[in-house]
N, C-alpha and C positions, 0 to 999 in steps of 0.2 A: 950830854941830855941823857938821862936815865934809858931805860929798854924800854921798848914800848908794846904794851899787854895786849892781847889779842880781842879784848871787847869790843872793840873800836868798829873791827873788821866784822865782824859775828852782829853786831848790830847793822851795820851798814848792809850785810848781804840779808839780814833776815827784814830788815825793813824797806830796803830798796832804795835809798834815798843817798845822796851824794857823800862825801866825809869834802870838808875845807882846810884845809892845813893851815897855822898859821905860824910863823915866826914872831916874837917878842924878843925885844932886844932892848936894854937900858932898866929893868926893872931890879936886877941886882943894888944896883948903884941910889935905887929912888928908895928901896925897902932890903937894904941888906940882910939875907940867909941867918937866920935864926937871932932876928932882932925884933923888936917892934917900933922900932927907929921909922922914922918918914923923911926925906931929904926931896928938895925942889930938885926937877932936873925931868928932860925928855926921855920919855920912853915909847920906842918908834915899832911898831908894827909892818907887817907883809902879810897880806891877807891874797893865800896862791890860788891857782886855779883848781876848781872841785876837780875831785875823783869821784866819778860816778860809776853805776855797775859794769859799765863796758872795763872799766878798769883793773877790775878785780876776777872778770871771767877767763875761767882756764889758768888763773894764777893762784900759786900757794897763798895761804897767810901768813906765811914767813917771807914769800916774795913781795909781795902788797905792803905789807909795812917796812918791809927796807925803803921801798919806795917811797912811802909817806917820808921816813926817815932822812931821805937824802933830799926828799923835796923842803923841811921845812929847815933841817942844816945848811940849804940854799940860802937861805936867806942869812943866816949867822956867817956866811964868809963873804955876802956882800956889803954886812951892815946893815942888816935893815935901812935901806938907804930911803924909806918910805917917810911919809912926813909923819913929825910927833902929834900921837892923840891932842887933841885940844880939850881945854878945859873949859867947861860952860859954867 
């Protein structure tokens, strides 16, 4: 994963709304990087528990972003075992 920017925590702190971390896997096979190709295949998504105001009280931006990163990365380690996104 690329480094996270601090904008997400700043917006969350200012607005008081929770951040909902999401892990997505399989998209690199369906739409390979740096191409316009689209291939059939499953894309899996894990929606993690929200990280609300209590999660950032008394915590530095850097520490909170690291927790967010760990939560999203945990889905990569488990292979995003949720159901594929359905096609309508």
